[in-house]
N, C-alpha and C positions, 0 to 999 in steps of 0.2 A: 652316766658317761660325762657329766659335767666335770671339768678339770678344777682341782683345788691345788694351788701351787704347782700347776703344770701337770698334775697326775689325775686321771679320772677317779672319781669317788669309789667306784667299784673295786679298783685296785687296792685301796686301803682296806676294804672289807675282806678281800681275799687274803691279804697279809695277816689280818687279825685272826681269821679262821685257821690259817696255817700255824700261827703261834699257839693256838689252842689245841694243836695236835690233830686238826682235821685235814685229811688228805684227799677225801672224796667230796666234791662240792657239786651240788645241783643248782643251776640258775634258772629260775622261771622267767621265760621271755614270751613276748607276744610276737606275732608275725611282723609287726611294724617296727621291731627292734633288731634288725640285722647287725647294727654296728657293734652290739655287745659281743656277739659271736665272732665277728671279724677282729675285734680288738683282743679278746682273751684266748681265742682258739681252744686248744685242748687243755690249756693250763700249764703246759711244760715250762713256760717262762717263769711261772711262780712256783714251780715244783709241786704242783697238785694235779689231780685229775678232775676235769670239769665235764659234767653232763648237762645238756640243755633240755629243759622241760617245757614243752610248748603249752601255753595257756590260750585256749581258743577265744575266750572272752575275759575281759578284766572285771571280775565279779567279787573283788575283795581279797583281803590278805589270807583269810582262812581257806578260801577257794584256791588261791595260789599254792598254799601248802598242800592241799589235797591233790593237786596235779603232780606232786612229787612222791605220792604214796608208794608206787611200785619201785621207784628208785631207792627210797628209804628202807623198804622191806620191814624187818622186825627190829630195827635199831632205834635207840634214842637219837635225838638230833638237835642241832642248833639252828636257829633262824636269825638272819640279819636282814634288815630292810635296806634296799639298794640306794635309798636317797638319804641315809643317815651316816654321818661321819663320827665314828666312835674311836677315841684314842685309848680308853681304858681297856684292860684285859677282859676277855669273855670266858677265860678258862673257868672262872668261878661258877658260871652257869652250868657248864658241862659237869663239873665236879658235883654240883648240887643234885643233879638227876641221876648220875651214874654211880656215885659213891655214897651219897648221904640220904638217898631214898625219897627225895622230893618228887612230886608228880610233874612239876613244872617250875621254871625259874625265869625271872625277868630282870632286865637291867633298868635301874632307875637313876635319875640325876636330879639334884635340887635345882630349881629354876626360879627366876624372879617373876615370870609371867605364866603360872600354871594353867590359866584359862585357855591358853593356846595349844595345850597338849592333852593327851590321855594322862590321867592322874591316878596314882595308887594310894590307897589307905592301908597302912601297915600296923600290925600289933604283934609284939613279942616275936619279931623276926619273920613273920608271915604276912602275905598280902591277903587282906580280908575284904577289900572292895576295890572297884575300879570305876572311874568316872571319865567320860569322854568329853573333853573341852567344857568343863563345868563352869556355870556362871559364878558359883560360889564354892571354890575348891576347898576340900577338907584337908588338903596337905599341899606341900610344894614339891612333891616327888613326881616328876614327869617320867613316863615310859620312854626309854631312850632308843628303842628299836632293835633290841637283841633279846632273844628268848631261847630257852631250852625245854624240851619235852621228852617224857617217856612215851612208850607206844600206846598207853592207855588214852592218850589225847584223841585217837581216832574214833573212839566211841562217842565222844562229844561232837567232833566234826561231822560224823554221820548223822547226828540228830539236829544239826544246825539248820535254821530257816533264815531266809534273807531278812535283812533289817529293813527299816522304813525307806532307806535309800537304795534298796535292791541289792545290797552286797552281803556277802558272808563275812562277818566281822570276827577277827581274832579276839577282840575284847569280849564278845559274847561267849566264845569258847572258854575263856578264862573265868568268866562269871559263872558259867555252868560248873566248872571244876571246883570253884570256891563254894558254890551251893551244895555240892556233894561232899563237902569238907575234905577235899583233896588238898594236899599240902603244896601251896605255891609260895616259894621263897623268892628272895631278891638279892641282887648285888648292887651296891651303891657306888656310882662313879665318883672319883675324886678328881677327874679331869674333865674339861669341857666336851660337850657333844653338840653337833650341829645337824639340823634338818635342812639339807641343801635344796629341798623342794621349794623354798621361798628365796627370792633374790636377796633379801636382807641377810638370811642365814648363810647363803652361799658366799656372799662377799665377806661376811664375818669369819667364816671358816678359812677362806683364802688368806685373810689378814693374819689369823692366828697361826696357821702353818708356816706362812712366810716369816713371821716373827720367830717361831721356833727354829727355823732353818738358819737363822743368823742374819745380821745386817750386811748382806752382800748382794751384788748384782750377778745374775746368771744370764749370759748372752750366748745364744746358740750360734752355730756356723752360718755364714752367709748373711749376717745382719748388716744393714747399711745405715749407719748413724751419721747425721750431718747437722751440726749446729744444735745439738740436743744435749740437755742436762739430765742425768739420771740420779735420783735421790734414793739410795738403797733402803729396802730391798726392791729390786725390779727384776722380773724374769721375762726375757724376750725370746720367742720361738724363731726357728731358722727361717731365713728368707724374708724377714720383715724389713721394711724400709721406713725410717723415722727421721723427719727433717724439722729443724727449727722448733723443737718441742721441749717440754719439761715434764718428765714422768717420775712419779713416786712421791712418797714411799708407798709400798704395798700395791704394786701394779703388776699384773701379768698380761703379756701380749702374745697372742697366738701366732702360729706360723703364717707367713706370707701376708701379714697385715701391712697397711700403708697409712702412716700418720703424718699430717702436715700441720704445723703451727698449732699444736694442741698442748694444753696443760691438764694433766690427769693425775688424780691422787686416789688411792684406796679403791681400785677398780679392776674389773676383769674384761679383757677384750679377746674374743674368740677368733679363730683363724679366718684369714682373708677379709677381715673388716677393713673398711676405708673411711677414715675420719679426718676432718679438716676444720680448723678454726673453731675449736670449742674448748671450754673450761669445765671439766667434769670431776665430780667428787662422789664417792660411794655409788658407782655406776656399774652396769653390766651391759656389754655390747655383744650381740649374737654373732654367729658365724656369717660371713658374707654380708653383714649389715653395712650401711653406707650413710654417712652424714656429711653433707657438703652444702651448708646453708649459712646465711649471714646471722649466726647466733651471737648473742652478747658474750663477750669474753672478759669482761671486767669483774665478774663475780661467778662463783661456781654454780653449776646446775647439776641435777641428778637425772641420769638417763637409765631406763630399763628398756632395751631395744632387742627385739627378738631376731632370730636368724632371718637373713635375707630381707630385712626391713630397710627402708630408705627414707631419709629426710633430705631433700635436695631443693636447690633454688628453682 
């Protein structure tokens, strides 16, 4: 649900699946995640049908997939991780398992820091090994958070045992398939992807999509600007009040925020945040967070502030 350029990440995933010809989508949620159902509803707004699959405990990605077994029935299926923003097409994964006879397919992307990702080793168009955040990576091909499987994957998921961290790992399922010489192929992204589960990647994704959207400001209805300079691109949600500040470039401000005497660049500010007298760069401010303290304003600082957090005098 984290917004990137003003739109929750999950919306981008829904759009990608629709482009791939997928009209029936199951979303695995936990009881602690009602906002996802409230936001997406039945899927009508996106022109798809959404079914919500309840996961009682968060026990790993393979277990999340297992919770959708009755929904999936005997069909091959695509999987997209909810905290990954992928711009490249996922149709190739579907084609690989439905038309070309692969048992599974994964999306890969070349990265500069493979030690932070699951890494694939490939030979002659097939995935022959996987490494989870290796100290000495054997390739620079990171797993980008999109997969496709034929129904034979259930045999491996049924045999799966918890990992050392107590989770049912999808990487282990893929390794089992590779060990059985099942054909695992890949599609290589030629566009950036972002794991918005980290603040750095979230801010980077926001900057990337704002740049793609063009150098323009997007100001919603009911915004009160006084004595403020906007350096595009800046996006401001409805009902925000901003006074005597300098924002941009690459800043998004959520609905009903209040900013006073702030200088902010390349940052995300979620709804109802109240910020005053600060100079921020590469920062993320959670919903209903509050900063009103005598902070230095002659040089930029970096803030990562969670929802409902406060720094006050």
